[in-house]
C-alpha positions, 0 to 999 in steps of 0.5 A: 953793276956788280955781281959777286959771282961774275965780277971782280969789281963794279962796272959802268952800266950807263952813262950820259951827258945833258939830255941823255943823262936826263933820260937815264935819270928819268928812267931810273926814277920811273923804276924806283932807283934811288938817285944820289948826286956827287959831282966829283964822282960823276967827273971821274966816272964819266971818263970810263967807258960802258962796261969798264970796271971801276978802278980800285982807287974809286972803290970807297966812293962807289961803296958809299953810293951802293950803301946809299942805294941799299939804305934807300931801298929798305926805306921804300915800299915794295911793289 
């Protein structure tokens, strides 16, 4: 998550493997959160703890995910 006023960098808000990951993905889908799969990014981000800020060397990759989410949000109907 990222809030410009509060954070200097995006933070890890959820993490899981196996069944936990499946539950997170299912919950995201239920709430209309776009899903983007990127195995390389998953491998790197999975080494971070919840609440950790994304390291600067990952900003570009994470920015691409945010761009995907914003693009998808503009394509989906609002409830």
